N, CA, C, O and the ligand as a Tripos MOL2 file, in Angstrom:
@<TRIPOS>MOLECULE
protein
  305   303    77     0     0
PROTEIN
NO_CHARGES

@<TRIPOS>ATOM
      1 N         -45.2060   -5.0320   74.8200 N.3       1 MET1
      2 CA        -44.9660   -4.2850   76.0510 C.3       1 MET1
      3 C         -44.9450   -2.7940   75.7540 C.2       1 MET1
      4 O         -44.5360   -2.3920   74.6650 O.2       1 MET1
      5 N         -45.3670   -1.9850   76.6770 N.am      2 LEU2
      6 CA        -45.4610   -0.5650   76.4750 C.3       2 LEU2
      7 C         -44.1850    0.1160   76.8620 C.2       2 LEU2
      8 O         -43.6800   -0.0790   77.9680 O.2       2 LEU2
      9 N         -43.6520    0.9200   75.9590 N.am      3 LEU3
     10 CA        -42.3890    1.6390   76.2210 C.3       3 LEU3
     11 C         -42.5930    3.1270   76.1890 C.2       3 LEU3
     12 O         -43.4690    3.6480   75.4990 O.2       3 LEU3
     13 N         -41.7640    3.7950   76.9500 N.am      4 HIS4
     14 CA        -41.8090    5.2750   76.9420 C.3       4 HIS4
     15 C         -40.3720    5.8020   76.8010 C.2       4 HIS4
     16 O         -39.3970    5.1600   77.1910 O.2       4 HIS4
     17 N         -40.3030    6.9910   76.2280 N.am      5 ILE5
     18 CA        -39.0270    7.6830   76.1830 C.3       5 ILE5
     19 C         -38.5150    7.9070   77.6080 C.2       5 ILE5
     20 O         -39.2540    8.3960   78.4620 O.2       5 ILE5
     21 N         -37.3010    7.5640   77.8570 N.am      6 GLY6
     22 CA        -36.7620    7.7680   79.1940 C.3       6 GLY6
     23 C         -36.7320    6.5200   80.0120 C.2       6 GLY6
     24 O         -36.1120    6.4890   81.0740 O.2       6 GLY6
     25 N         -37.4110    5.4480   79.5280 N.am      7 ASP7
     26 CA        -37.3410    4.1640   80.2280 C.3       7 ASP7
     27 C         -35.9240    3.6070   80.1800 C.2       7 ASP7
     28 O         -35.2020    3.8350   79.2090 O.2       7 ASP7
     29 N         -35.5240    2.8910   81.2050 N.am      8 ARG8
     30 CA        -34.1930    2.2590   81.2050 C.3       8 ARG8
     31 C         -34.4440    0.7380   81.1320 C.2       8 ARG8
     32 O         -35.2270    0.1800   81.9010 O.2       8 ARG8
     33 N         -33.7580    0.1010   80.1910 N.am      9 VAL9
     34 CA        -33.9850   -1.3400   79.9840 C.3       9 VAL9
     35 C         -32.6330   -2.0950   80.0180 C.2       9 VAL9
     36 O         -31.5770   -1.5620   79.6770 O.2       9 VAL9
     37 N         -32.7350   -3.3660   80.4510 N.am     10 ARG10
     38 CA        -31.5500   -4.2170   80.4460 C.3      10 ARG10
     39 C         -31.6970   -5.1800   79.2600 C.2      10 ARG10
     40 O         -32.7400   -5.8140   79.1000 O.2      10 ARG10
     41 N         -30.6660   -5.2850   78.4430 N.am     11 MET11
     42 CA        -30.6710   -6.1520   77.2670 C.3      11 MET11
     43 C         -30.0050   -7.4550   77.5950 C.2      11 MET11
     44 O         -29.1890   -7.5460   78.5120 O.2      11 MET11
     45 N         -30.3730   -8.4970   76.8100 N.am     12 ARG12
     46 CA        -29.8230   -9.8440   77.0170 C.3      12 ARG12
     47 C         -28.3400   -9.8940   76.7600 C.2      12 ARG12
     48 O         -27.5910  -10.5500   77.4830 O.2      12 ARG12
     49 N         -27.9050   -9.1740   75.6900 N.am     13 LYS13
     50 CA        -26.4800   -9.1780   75.3330 C.3      13 LYS13
     51 C         -25.8480   -7.8420   75.8420 C.2      13 LYS13
     52 O         -26.4330   -6.7660   75.7190 O.2      13 LYS13
     53 N         -24.6700   -7.9680   76.3970 N.am     14 GLN14
     54 CA        -23.9300   -6.7850   76.7710 C.3      14 GLN14
     55 C         -23.3890   -6.0570   75.5640 C.2      14 GLN14
     56 O         -23.0320   -6.6640   74.5540 O.2      14 GLN14
     57 N         -23.3360   -4.7550   75.6860 N.am     15 HIS15
     58 CA        -22.7040   -3.8780   74.6690 C.3      15 HIS15
     59 C         -21.1890   -4.1700   74.8020 C.2      15 HIS15
     60 O         -20.7130   -4.5010   75.8870 O.2      15 HIS15
     61 N         -20.4480   -4.0440   73.6970 N.am     16 PRO16
     62 CA        -18.9660   -4.2790   73.7700 C.3      16 PRO16
     63 C         -18.2880   -3.4280   74.9000 C.2      16 PRO16
     64 O         -17.2330   -3.8070   75.4080 O.2      16 PRO16
     65 N         -18.8970   -2.3000   75.2710 N.am     17 CYS17
     66 CA        -18.3080   -1.4660   76.3380 C.3      17 CYS17
     67 C         -18.5060   -2.0930   77.7120 C.2      17 CYS17
     68 O         -17.9660   -1.5880   78.6960 O.2      17 CYS17
     69 N         -19.2630   -3.1740   77.8010 N.am     18 GLY18
     70 CA        -19.4820   -3.8390   79.1140 C.3      18 GLY18
     71 C         -20.8120   -3.4850   79.8220 C.2      18 GLY18
     72 O         -21.1630   -4.0510   80.8580 O.2      18 GLY18
     73 N         -21.4950   -2.5730   79.2430 N.am     19 ASN19
     74 CA        -22.8090   -2.1120   79.8480 C.3      19 ASN19
     75 C         -23.9420   -2.9110   79.2660 C.2      19 ASN19
     76 O         -23.8600   -3.3520   78.1190 O.2      19 ASN19
     77 N         -25.0110   -3.1140   80.0320 N.am     20 ASP20
     78 CA        -26.2140   -3.7480   79.4490 C.3      20 ASP20
     79 C         -27.4470   -2.9650   79.7920 C.2      20 ASP20
     80 O         -28.5550   -3.4710   79.6100 O.2      20 ASP20
     81 N         -27.3080   -1.7360   80.2880 N.am     21 ILE21
     82 CA        -28.4380   -0.8610   80.5430 C.3      21 ILE21
     83 C         -28.5220    0.2420   79.4700 C.2      21 ILE21
     84 O         -27.5490    0.9470   79.2020 O.2      21 ILE21
     85 N         -29.7190    0.3650   78.8650 N.am     22 TRP22
     86 CA        -29.9220    1.3420   77.8110 C.3      22 TRP22
     87 C         -31.0990    2.2270   78.1510 C.2      22 TRP22
     88 O         -32.0470    1.8090   78.8160 O.2      22 TRP22
     89 N         -31.0190    3.4620   77.6810 N.am     23 LYS23
     90 CA        -32.1180    4.4210   77.8900 C.3      23 LYS23
     91 C         -32.8300    4.6160   76.5610 C.2      23 LYS23
     92 O         -32.2040    4.8630   75.5310 O.2      23 LYS23
     93 N         -34.1690    4.4990   76.6070 N.am     24 ILE24
     94 CA        -34.9710    4.6890   75.3900 C.3      24 ILE24
     95 C         -35.0220    6.1710   75.0230 C.2      24 ILE24
     96 O         -35.3540    7.0200   75.8510 O.2      24 ILE24
     97 N         -34.6920    6.4590   73.7870 N.am     25 THR25
     98 CA        -34.7300    7.8800   73.3180 C.3      25 THR25
     99 C         -35.7640    8.1450   72.2560 C.2      25 THR25
    100 O         -36.0830    9.2970   71.9630 O.2      25 THR25
    101 N         -36.2970    7.0770   71.6700 N.am     26 TYR26
    102 CA        -37.3140    7.2680   70.6220 C.3      26 TYR26
    103 C         -38.2260    6.0060   70.6230 C.2      26 TYR26
    104 O         -37.7320    4.8810   70.7030 O.2      26 TYR26
    105 N         -39.5310    6.2100   70.5330 N.am     27 VAL27
    106 CA        -40.4520    5.0510   70.4600 C.3      27 VAL27
    107 C         -41.3510    5.2760   69.2540 C.2      27 VAL27
    108 O         -42.0660    6.2760   69.1790 O.2      27 VAL27
    109 N         -41.3110    4.3590   68.3310 N.am     28 GLY28
    110 CA        -42.2290    4.4480   67.1900 C.3      28 GLY28
    111 C         -42.2570    3.0540   66.5320 C.2      28 GLY28
    112 O         -42.3110    2.0350   67.2210 O.2      28 GLY28
    113 N         -42.2210    3.0280   65.1860 N.am     29 ALA29
    114 CA        -42.1260    1.7150   64.5190 C.3      29 ALA29
    115 C         -40.7850    1.0780   64.8810 C.2      29 ALA29
    116 O         -40.6420   -0.1410   64.9790 O.2      29 ALA29
    117 N         -39.7990    1.9820   65.0770 N.am     30 ASP30
    118 CA        -38.4650    1.5000   65.5460 C.3      30 ASP30
    119 C         -38.2590    2.0800   66.9280 C.2      30 ASP30
    120 O         -38.8990    3.0450   67.3460 O.2      30 ASP30
    121 N         -37.3350    1.4410   67.6050 N.am     31 ILE31
    122 CA        -36.9480    1.9230   68.9690 C.3      31 ILE31
    123 C         -35.5080    2.4110   68.9030 C.2      31 ILE31
    124 O         -34.6290    1.7410   68.3610 O.2      31 ILE31
    125 N         -35.2890    3.6020   69.4710 N.am     32 LYS32
    126 CA        -33.9240    4.1130   69.4900 C.3      32 LYS32
    127 C         -33.5380    4.0710   70.9740 C.2      32 LYS32
    128 O         -34.3220    4.4180   71.8580 O.2      32 LYS32
    129 N         -32.3200    3.6400   71.2010 N.am     33 MET33
    130 CA        -31.8350    3.6510   72.6170 C.3      33 MET33
    131 C         -30.3930    4.0120   72.6830 C.2      33 MET33
    132 O         -29.6280    3.8330   71.7350 O.2      33 MET33
    133 N         -30.0340    4.5340   73.8500 N.am     34 CYS34
    134 CA        -28.6920    5.0800   74.0500 C.3      34 CYS34
    135 C         -28.0160    4.2620   75.1210 C.2      34 CYS34
    136 O         -28.5960    4.0250   76.1800 O.2      34 CYS34
    137 N         -26.7760    3.8200   74.8590 N.am     35 CYS35
    138 CA        -26.0240    3.0340   75.8690 C.3      35 CYS35
    139 C         -25.6760    3.9690   77.0130 C.2      35 CYS35
    140 O         -25.1330    5.0530   76.8040 O.2      35 CYS35
    141 N         -26.0090    3.5180   78.2750 N.am     36 GLU36
    142 CA        -25.7810    4.3830   79.4010 C.3      36 GLU36
    143 C         -24.3570    4.6600   79.7170 C.2      36 GLU36
    144 O         -24.0430    5.6780   80.3330 O.2      36 GLU36
    145 N         -23.4690    3.7690   79.3080 N.am     37 LYS37
    146 CA        -22.0740    3.9370   79.6410 C.3      37 LYS37
    147 C         -21.2990    4.6890   78.5670 C.2      37 LYS37
    148 O         -20.5630    5.6250   78.8780 O.2      37 LYS37
    149 N         -21.4540    4.2940   77.3160 N.am     38 CYS38
    150 CA        -20.5930    4.9040   76.2690 C.3      38 CYS38
    151 C         -21.3950    5.9260   75.3950 C.2      38 CYS38
    152 O         -20.8120    6.6560   74.5930 O.2      38 CYS38
    153 N         -22.7390    5.9540   75.5740 N.am     39 GLY39
    154 CA        -23.4890    6.9710   74.8360 C.3      39 GLY39
    155 C         -23.8430    6.5890   73.4010 C.2      39 GLY39
    156 O         -24.4580    7.3780   72.6850 O.2      39 GLY39
    157 N         -23.4680    5.4100   72.9860 N.am     40 ARG40
    158 CA        -23.7200    4.9360   71.5920 C.3      40 ARG40
    159 C         -25.2420    4.8080   71.3910 C.2      40 ARG40
    160 O         -25.9350    4.2940   72.2680 O.2      40 ARG40
    161 N         -25.7560    5.2650   70.2630 N.am     41 ILE41
    162 CA        -27.1850    5.1610   69.9880 C.3      41 ILE41
    163 C         -27.4090    4.0410   68.9700 C.2      41 ILE41
    164 O         -26.7290    3.9500   67.9480 O.2      41 ILE41
    165 N         -28.4030    3.1820   69.2940 N.am     42 VAL42
    166 CA        -28.7070    2.0670   68.4570 C.3      42 VAL42
    167 C         -30.2030    2.0790   68.1280 C.2      42 VAL42
    168 O         -31.0270    2.4380   68.9690 O.2      42 VAL42
    169 N         -30.5460    1.6830   66.8920 N.am     43 MET43
    170 CA        -31.9410    1.7020   66.4560 C.3      43 MET43
    171 C         -32.3130    0.2350   66.1670 C.2      43 MET43
    172 O         -31.6050   -0.4640   65.4430 O.2      43 MET43
    173 N         -33.4120   -0.2040   66.7350 N.am     44 LEU44
    174 CA        -33.8720   -1.5460   66.4820 C.3      44 LEU44
    175 C         -35.3250   -1.5500   66.0860 C.2      44 LEU44
    176 O         -36.0750   -0.6930   66.5510 O.2      44 LEU44
    177 N         -35.7670   -2.4790   65.2430 N.am     45 ASP45
    178 CA        -37.1920   -2.5570   65.0020 C.3      45 ASP45
    179 C         -37.8430   -3.2790   66.1940 C.2      45 ASP45
    180 O         -37.1740   -3.9810   66.9520 O.2      45 ASP45
    181 N         -39.1350   -3.0920   66.3360 N.am     46 ARG46
    182 CA        -39.8690   -3.6470   67.4950 C.3      46 ARG46
    183 C         -39.6220   -5.1380   67.7670 C.2      46 ARG46
    184 O         -39.2790   -5.5160   68.8870 O.2      46 ARG46
    185 N         -39.7970   -5.9820   66.7440 N.am     47 PRO47
    186 CA        -39.6100   -7.4330   66.9960 C.3      47 PRO47
    187 C         -38.2030   -7.7210   67.5140 C.2      47 PRO47
    188 O         -38.0410   -8.5160   68.4390 O.2      47 PRO47
    189 N         -37.1850   -7.0880   66.9310 N.am     48 THR48
    190 CA        -35.8060   -7.3220   67.3500 C.3      48 THR48
    191 C         -35.6110   -6.8260   68.7840 C.2      48 THR48
    192 O         -34.9850   -7.4850   69.6150 O.2      48 THR48
    193 N         -36.1610   -5.6570   69.0380 N.am     49 PHE49
    194 CA        -36.0300   -5.0750   70.3810 C.3      49 PHE49
    195 C         -36.6870   -6.0040   71.4250 C.2      49 PHE49
    196 O         -36.1070   -6.2860   72.4730 O.2      49 PHE49
    197 N         -37.9010   -6.4680   71.1130 N.am     50 ASP50
    198 CA        -38.6070   -7.3540   72.1000 C.3      50 ASP50
    199 C         -37.8100   -8.6240   72.3440 C.2      50 ASP50
    200 O         -37.8010   -9.1520   73.4560 O.2      50 ASP50
    201 N         -37.1250   -9.1290   71.2790 N.am     51 LYS51
    202 CA        -36.3480  -10.3300   71.4630 C.3      51 LYS51
    203 C         -35.1260  -10.0730   72.3320 C.2      51 LYS51
    204 O         -34.7530  -10.9230   73.1410 O.2      51 LYS51
    205 N         -34.5000   -8.9140   72.1750 N.am     52 ARG52
    206 CA        -33.2640   -8.6450   72.8440 C.3      52 ARG52
    207 C         -33.4130   -8.0700   74.2230 C.2      52 ARG52
    208 O         -32.4840   -8.1440   75.0270 O.2      52 ARG52
    209 N         -34.5280   -7.5150   74.5090 N.am     53 MET53
    210 CA        -34.7170   -6.8830   75.8370 C.3      53 MET53
    211 C         -34.9650   -7.9160   76.9020 C.2      53 MET53
    212 O         -35.7450   -8.8460   76.6990 O.2      53 MET53
    213 N         -34.3020   -7.7660   78.0540 N.am     54 LYS54
    214 CA        -34.4400   -8.6920   79.1460 C.3      54 LYS54
    215 C         -35.5000   -8.2010   80.1000 C.2      54 LYS54
    216 O         -36.4510   -8.9180   80.4100 O.2      54 LYS54
    217 N         -35.3310   -6.9320   80.5830 N.am     55 LYS55
    218 CA        -36.3190   -6.4330   81.4890 C.3      55 LYS55
    219 C         -36.2550   -4.8520   81.5840 C.2      55 LYS55
    220 O         -35.2660   -4.1950   81.2620 O.2      55 LYS55
    221 N         -37.3640   -4.3670   82.0370 N.am     56 LEU56
    222 CA        -37.4120   -2.8990   82.2630 C.3      56 LEU56
    223 C         -36.7830   -2.6280   83.6510 C.2      56 LEU56
    224 O         -37.2340   -3.1570   84.6670 O.2      56 LEU56
    225 N         -35.7630   -1.8150   83.6580 N.am     57 VAL57
    226 CA        -35.0430   -1.5510   84.8990 C.3      57 VAL57
    227 C         -35.7400   -0.4250   85.6820 C.2      57 VAL57
    228 O         -35.9410   -0.5090   86.8930 O.2      57 VAL57
    229 N         -36.1020    0.6390   84.9270 N.am     58 GLU58
    230 CA        -36.6950    1.8030   85.5690 C.3      58 GLU58
    231 C         -37.6200    2.5170   84.5580 C.2      58 GLU58
    232 O         -37.2150    2.8400   83.4410 O.2      58 GLU58
    233 N         -38.8260    2.7420   84.9730 N.am     59 ALA59
    234 CA        -39.7830    3.4090   84.1310 C.3      59 ALA59
    235 C         -39.4230    4.8960   84.0500 C.2      59 ALA59
    236 O         -38.7840    5.4370   84.9520 O.2      59 ALA59
    237 N         -39.8340    5.5400   82.9750 N.am     60 ALA60
    238 CA        -39.5360    6.9520   82.7760 C.3      60 ALA60
    239 C         -40.1650    7.8250   83.8730 C.2      60 ALA60
    240 O         -41.2330    7.5200   84.4040 O.2      60 ALA60
    241 N         -39.4650    8.9180   84.1890 N.am     61 GLN61
    242 CA        -39.8670    9.7820   85.2510 C.3      61 GLN61
    243 C         -41.2860   10.4390   85.1130 C.2      61 GLN61
    244 O         -42.0120   10.5140   86.1050 O.2      61 GLN61
    245 N         -41.6790   10.9080   83.9120 N.am     62 PRO62
    246 CA        -42.9780   11.5700   83.7950 C.3      62 PRO62
    247 C         -44.1340   10.7550   84.3270 C.2      62 PRO62
    248 O         -45.0960   11.3140   84.8560 O.2      62 PRO62
    249 N         -44.0530    9.4080   84.1920 N.am     63 GLU63
    250 CA        -45.0980    8.5650   84.6800 C.3      63 GLU63
    251 C         -45.1670    8.6760   86.2250 C.2      63 GLU63
    252 O         -46.2580    8.7100   86.7950 O.2      63 GLU63
    253 N         -44.0080    8.7300   86.8860 N.am     64 GLU64
    254 CA        -43.9940    8.8180   88.3170 C.3      64 GLU64
    255 C         -44.5810   10.1550   88.7630 C.2      64 GLU64
    256 O         -45.3120   10.2360   89.7500 O.2      64 GLU64
    257 N         -44.2480   11.1770   88.0280 N.am     65 GLU65
    258 CA        -44.8120   12.4760   88.2910 C.3      65 GLU65
    259 C         -46.2960   12.4810   88.1890 C.2      65 GLU65
    260 O         -46.9870   13.0670   89.0220 O.2      65 GLU65
    261 N         -46.7900   11.8370   87.1800 N.am     66 LEU66
    262 CA        -48.2580   11.7210   86.9790 C.3      66 LEU66
    263 C         -48.9050   10.9910   88.1190 C.2      66 LEU66
    264 O         -49.9690   11.3930   88.5890 O.2      66 LEU66
    265 N         -48.2730    9.9000   88.5880 N.am     67 ASN67
    266 CA        -48.8160    9.1820   89.7220 C.3      67 ASN67
    267 C         -48.8710   10.0730   90.9430 C.2      67 ASN67
    268 O         -49.8570   10.0330   91.6780 O.2      67 ASN67
    269 N         -47.8440   10.8770   91.1880 N.am     68 ALA68
    270 CA        -47.7610   11.7490   92.3020 C.3      68 ALA68
    271 C         -48.9060   12.7940   92.2560 C.2      68 ALA68
    272 O         -49.5630   13.0910   93.2530 O.2      68 ALA68
    273 N         -49.0920   13.3140   91.0590 N.am     69 ILE69
    274 CA        -50.2290   14.2790   90.8630 C.3      69 ILE69
    275 C         -51.5200   13.6380   91.1660 C.2      69 ILE69
    276 O         -52.3810   14.2230   91.8230 O.2      69 ILE69
    277 N         -51.6810   12.3900   90.6760 N.am     70 GLY70
    278 CA        -52.9460   11.6560   90.8890 C.3      70 GLY70
    279 C         -53.2130   11.4550   92.3780 C.2      70 GLY70
    280 O         -54.3630   11.5340   92.8090 O.2      70 GLY70
    281 N         -52.1650   11.1930   93.1810 N.am     71 LYS71
    282 CA        -52.3070   10.9930   94.6170 C.3      71 LYS71
    283 C         -52.7420   12.2760   95.2640 C.2      71 LYS71
    284 O         -53.6660   12.2730   96.0770 O.2      71 LYS71
    285 N         -52.1000   13.3780   94.9260 N.am     72 GLU72
    286 CA        -52.4250   14.6820   95.4550 C.3      72 GLU72
    287 C         -53.9030   15.0170   95.2360 C.2      72 GLU72
    288 O         -54.6000   15.5020   96.1270 O.2      72 GLU72
    289 N         -54.3440   14.7350   94.0090 N.am     73 ALA73
    290 CA        -55.7310   15.0320   93.6340 C.3      73 ALA73
    291 C         -56.6770   14.2270   94.4500 C.2      73 ALA73
    292 O         -57.7690   14.7030   94.7630 O.2      73 ALA73
    293 N         -56.3060   13.0040   94.8180 N.am     74 LEU74
    294 CA        -57.1740   12.1100   95.6250 C.3      74 LEU74
    295 C         -57.2640   12.6620   97.0620 C.2      74 LEU74
    296 O         -58.3240   12.6300   97.6880 O.2      74 LEU74
    297 N         -56.1040   13.1770   97.5740 N.am     75 GLU75
    298 CA        -56.0770   13.6070   98.9330 C.3      75 GLU75
    299 C         -56.8230   14.9180   99.1820 C.2      75 GLU75
    300 O         -57.3700   15.1500  100.2600 O.2      75 GLU75
    301 N         -56.8290   15.7630   98.1590 N.am     76 SER76
    302 CA        -57.4390   17.0530   98.3620 C.3      76 SER76
    303 C         -58.9770   17.0450   98.1820 C.2      76 SER76
    304 O         -59.6210   18.0840   98.3280 O.2      76 SER76
    305 ZN        -21.8700    0.9760   75.3450 Zn       77 ZN77
@<TRIPOS>BOND
     1     1     2 1
     2     2     3 1
     3     3     4 2
     4     3     5 am
     5     5     6 1
     6     6     7 1
     7     7     8 2
     8     7     9 am
     9     9    10 1
    10    10    11 1
    11    11    12 2
    12    11    13 am
    13    13    14 1
    14    14    15 1
    15    15    16 2
    16    15    17 am
    17    17    18 1
    18    18    19 1
    19    19    20 2
    20    19    21 am
    21    21    22 1
    22    22    23 1
    23    23    24 2
    24    23    25 am
    25    25    26 1
    26    26    27 1
    27    27    28 2
    28    27    29 am
    29    29    30 1
    30    30    31 1
    31    31    32 2
    32    31    33 am
    33    33    34 1
    34    34    35 1
    35    35    36 2
    36    35    37 am
    37    37    38 1
    38    38    39 1
    39    39    40 2
    40    39    41 am
    41    41    42 1
    42    42    43 1
    43    43    44 2
    44    43    45 am
    45    45    46 1
    46    46    47 1
    47    47    48 2
    48    47    49 am
    49    49    50 1
    50    50    51 1
    51    51    52 2
    52    51    53 am
    53    53    54 1
    54    54    55 1
    55    55    56 2
    56    55    57 am
    57    57    58 1
    58    58    59 1
    59    59    60 2
    60    59    61 am
    61    61    62 1
    62    62    63 1
    63    63    64 2
    64    63    65 am
    65    65    66 1
    66    66    67 1
    67    67    68 2
    68    67    69 am
    69    69    70 1
    70    70    71 1
    71    71    72 2
    72    71    73 am
    73    73    74 1
    74    74    75 1
    75    75    76 2
    76    75    77 am
    77    77    78 1
    78    78    79 1
    79    79    80 2
    80    79    81 am
    81    81    82 1
    82    82    83 1
    83    83    84 2
    84    83    85 am
    85    85    86 1
    86    86    87 1
    87    87    88 2
    88    87    89 am
    89    89    90 1
    90    90    91 1
    91    91    92 2
    92    91    93 am
    93    93    94 1
    94    94    95 1
    95    95    96 2
    96    95    97 am
    97    97    98 1
    98    98    99 1
    99    99   100 2
   100    99   101 am
   101   101   102 1
   102   102   103 1
   103   103   104 2
   104   103   105 am
   105   105   106 1
   106   106   107 1
   107   107   108 2
   108   107   109 am
   109   109   110 1
   110   110   111 1
   111   111   112 2
   112   111   113 am
   113   113   114 1
   114   114   115 1
   115   115   116 2
   116   115   117 am
   117   117   118 1
   118   118   119 1
   119   119   120 2
   120   119   121 am
   121   121   122 1
   122   122   123 1
   123   123   124 2
   124   123   125 am
   125   125   126 1
   126   126   127 1
   127   127   128 2
   128   127   129 am
   129   129   130 1
   130   130   131 1
   131   131   132 2
   132   131   133 am
   133   133   134 1
   134   134   135 1
   135   135   136 2
   136   135   137 am
   137   137   138 1
   138   138   139 1
   139   139   140 2
   140   139   141 am
   141   141   142 1
   142   142   143 1
   143   143   144 2
   144   143   145 am
   145   145   146 1
   146   146   147 1
   147   147   148 2
   148   147   149 am
   149   149   150 1
   150   150   151 1
   151   151   152 2
   152   151   153 am
   153   153   154 1
   154   154   155 1
   155   155   156 2
   156   155   157 am
   157   157   158 1
   158   158   159 1
   159   159   160 2
   160   159   161 am
   161   161   162 1
   162   162   163 1
   163   163   164 2
   164   163   165 am
   165   165   166 1
   166   166   167 1
   167   167   168 2
   168   167   169 am
   169   169   170 1
   170   170   171 1
   171   171   172 2
   172   171   173 am
   173   173   174 1
   174   174   175 1
   175   175   176 2
   176   175   177 am
   177   177   178 1
   178   178   179 1
   179   179   180 2
   180   179   181 am
   181   181   182 1
   182   182   183 1
   183   183   184 2
   184   183   185 am
   185   185   186 1
   186   186   187 1
   187   187   188 2
   188   187   189 am
   189   189   190 1
   190   190   191 1
   191   191   192 2
   192   191   193 am
   193   193   194 1
   194   194   195 1
   195   195   196 2
   196   195   197 am
   197   197   198 1
   198   198   199 1
   199   199   200 2
   200   199   201 am
   201   201   202 1
   202   202   203 1
   203   203   204 2
   204   203   205 am
   205   205   206 1
   206   206   207 1
   207   207   208 2
   208   207   209 am
   209   209   210 1
   210   210   211 1
   211   211   212 2
   212   211   213 am
   213   213   214 1
   214   214   215 1
   215   215   216 2
   216   215   217 am
   217   217   218 1
   218   218   219 1
   219   219   220 2
   220   219   221 am
   221   221   222 1
   222   222   223 1
   223   223   224 2
   224   223   225 am
   225   225   226 1
   226   226   227 1
   227   227   228 2
   228   227   229 am
   229   229   230 1
   230   230   231 1
   231   231   232 2
   232   231   233 am
   233   233   234 1
   234   234   235 1
   235   235   236 2
   236   235   237 am
   237   237   238 1
   238   238   239 1
   239   239   240 2
   240   239   241 am
   241   241   242 1
   242   242   243 1
   243   243   244 2
   244   243   245 am
   245   245   246 1
   246   246   247 1
   247   247   248 2
   248   247   249 am
   249   249   250 1
   250   250   251 1
   251   251   252 2
   252   251   253 am
   253   253   254 1
   254   254   255 1
   255   255   256 2
   256   255   257 am
   257   257   258 1
   258   258   259 1
   259   259   260 2
   260   259   261 am
   261   261   262 1
   262   262   263 1
   263   263   264 2
   264   263   265 am
   265   265   266 1
   266   266   267 1
   267   267   268 2
   268   267   269 am
   269   269   270 1
   270   270   271 1
   271   271   272 2
   272   271   273 am
   273   273   274 1
   274   274   275 1
   275   275   276 2
   276   275   277 am
   277   277   278 1
   278   278   279 1
   279   279   280 2
   280   279   281 am
   281   281   282 1
   282   282   283 1
   283   283   284 2
   284   283   285 am
   285   285   286 1
   286   286   287 1
   287   287   288 2
   288   287   289 am
   289   289   290 1
   290   290   291 1
   291   291   292 2
   292   291   293 am
   293   293   294 1
   294   294   295 1
   295   295   296 2
   296   295   297 am
   297   297   298 1
   298   298   299 1
   299   299   300 2
   300   299   301 am
   301   301   302 1
   302   302   303 1
   303   303   304 2
@<TRIPOS>SUBSTRUCTURE
     1 MET1         2 RESIDUE 1 A MET
     2 LEU2         6 RESIDUE 1 A LEU
     3 LEU3        10 RESIDUE 1 A LEU
     4 HIS4        14 RESIDUE 1 A HIS
     5 ILE5        18 RESIDUE 1 A ILE
     6 GLY6        22 RESIDUE 1 A GLY
     7 ASP7        26 RESIDUE 1 A ASP
     8 ARG8        30 RESIDUE 1 A ARG
     9 VAL9        34 RESIDUE 1 A VAL
    10 ARG10       38 RESIDUE 1 A ARG
    11 MET11       42 RESIDUE 1 A MET
    12 ARG12       46 RESIDUE 1 A ARG
    13 LYS13       50 RESIDUE 1 A LYS
    14 GLN14       54 RESIDUE 1 A GLN
    15 HIS15       58 RESIDUE 1 A HIS
    16 PRO16       62 RESIDUE 1 A PRO
    17 CYS17       66 RESIDUE 1 A CYS
    18 GLY18       70 RESIDUE 1 A GLY
    19 ASN19       74 RESIDUE 1 A ASN
    20 ASP20       78 RESIDUE 1 A ASP
    21 ILE21       82 RESIDUE 1 A ILE
    22 TRP22       86 RESIDUE 1 A TRP
    23 LYS23       90 RESIDUE 1 A LYS
    24 ILE24       94 RESIDUE 1 A ILE
    25 THR25       98 RESIDUE 1 A THR
    26 TYR26      102 RESIDUE 1 A TYR
    27 VAL27      106 RESIDUE 1 A VAL
    28 GLY28      110 RESIDUE 1 A GLY
    29 ALA29      114 RESIDUE 1 A ALA
    30 ASP30      118 RESIDUE 1 A ASP
    31 ILE31      122 RESIDUE 1 A ILE
    32 LYS32      126 RESIDUE 1 A LYS
    33 MET33      130 RESIDUE 1 A MET
    34 CYS34      134 RESIDUE 1 A CYS
    35 CYS35      138 RESIDUE 1 A CYS
    36 GLU36      142 RESIDUE 1 A GLU
    37 LYS37      146 RESIDUE 1 A LYS
    38 CYS38      150 RESIDUE 1 A CYS
    39 GLY39      154 RESIDUE 1 A GLY
    40 ARG40      158 RESIDUE 1 A ARG
    41 ILE41      162 RESIDUE 1 A ILE
    42 VAL42      166 RESIDUE 1 A VAL
    43 MET43      170 RESIDUE 1 A MET
    44 LEU44      174 RESIDUE 1 A LEU
    45 ASP45      178 RESIDUE 1 A ASP
    46 ARG46      182 RESIDUE 1 A ARG
    47 PRO47      186 RESIDUE 1 A PRO
    48 THR48      190 RESIDUE 1 A THR
    49 PHE49      194 RESIDUE 1 A PHE
    50 ASP50      198 RESIDUE 1 A ASP
    51 LYS51      202 RESIDUE 1 A LYS
    52 ARG52      206 RESIDUE 1 A ARG
    53 MET53      210 RESIDUE 1 A MET
    54 LYS54      214 RESIDUE 1 A LYS
    55 LYS55      218 RESIDUE 1 A LYS
    56 LEU56      222 RESIDUE 1 A LEU
    57 VAL57      226 RESIDUE 1 A VAL
    58 GLU58      230 RESIDUE 1 A GLU
    59 ALA59      234 RESIDUE 1 A ALA
    60 ALA60      238 RESIDUE 1 A ALA
    61 GLN61      242 RESIDUE 1 A GLN
    62 PRO62      246 RESIDUE 1 A PRO
    63 GLU63      250 RESIDUE 1 A GLU
    64 GLU64      254 RESIDUE 1 A GLU
    65 GLU65      258 RESIDUE 1 A GLU
    66 LEU66      262 RESIDUE 1 A LEU
    67 ASN67      266 RESIDUE 1 A ASN
    68 ALA68      270 RESIDUE 1 A ALA
    69 ILE69      274 RESIDUE 1 A ILE
    70 GLY70      278 RESIDUE 1 A GLY
    71 LYS71      282 RESIDUE 1 A LYS
    72 GLU72      286 RESIDUE 1 A GLU
    73 ALA73      290 RESIDUE 1 A ALA
    74 LEU74      294 RESIDUE 1 A LEU
    75 GLU75      298 RESIDUE 1 A GLU
    76 SER76      302 RESIDUE 1 A SER
    77 ZN77       305 GROUP 0 **** ****
């Protein structure tokens, strides 16, 4: 699955702080993500991340902006 910095994802297991939504802060061979509630940063390799991720909650903003620009270009 394709990931972007800024994406918000729900993980299968809750963080000890009770939150299960994480924000992606780095995408490469490893994935870095930040707990939305307590701010803890965790690094996982791709296979582990793929196994633990439940779903994408919200895609990163820049993509939405790009879509908006695309629509404007079509209308003009
Ligand atoms: Zn947490």
